[in-house]
N, C-alpha and C positions, 0 to 999 in steps of 0.2 A: 605523427600527431596523436596525443591519447583523446578518446572521446569518453566524456561522462556521462551517467545515466543517473537522472534523478527522477523522483516522484512529483508529478507536475498536481495531480488533483488524486484525491483522495474521497472516495464514497463507502461509506460503511452503514450496513443495514443489518439489524438485530443482532448486533455483537453486545454480547454483556448488557450494560444497562444503555447502549447507543441504540435506540429505534431507528433513526436515520440522520446522517451527517454527511453533507458536503463541504468538502476544505480544500481551497485552492493553497498549493505549496508553491515557493519561491525557491531558486538555486539558493545555496548559502545557509545561512541561519534562520529559522522559523521558531516563533516561542508560541508554546500555549498557554495561556492565563485564564484563570478561573477557580472557582472557588473548590475548598474540599469537597470530595466525594460529586465532583462536577462533569467526569469522565475523560480527564486529561489523560491518565494512566492508560484507558481503555484504548484511547486513539494509537497510543503508541503500541500497546500491544496487539492491535489488529493490523499495524504497520510490520511488527515483529513476526506475527503468524504467517502473513503474504511472504517476508523476508524467507523462513526458514523453507516454506514450500518452494520457493524458486531454487533455496540453494541446494537441497535435496533433490530437486529434478535436474540441475546444472550437470552434475556428473553423469545423467544419465543422456541427456538430450542437449541442443543447443538453445539459448535462451530464448529466440523466437518461437519454438517448438514448444518449450515449456509454458511461455506466456500463452500459446493457441489451447494447450490443453487445459489450461487453467481457466480461460474465458469459456471455453466450452462445457466444462464442467459444472459452470456457476449460473444461474439466473441473473446476478447482479453485475452490476460493473463495478469491480472493486478497487479500480485502480487506473492509471492512464501514464504510461512511461515516455520520456521525451527525452532525446536526446539534445545535447547544448552544440 
């Protein structure tokens, strides 16, 4: 049986135009709606930034070790990962 990993909650602090954001996500489709220059793209870029960091480390370590290293290296809770 294949297990899927998805981002359940995103907390962003001081990333581009976002001072602080807490966003709950659901499995499946999530839609970001807002005015031009409202920060929608910055949310996606923050998630992509985290994804790239995980992918770069994945070749060196297991996912659990990678997540632990990222959590230890930051003062902010950037994400929560949940398994279905």
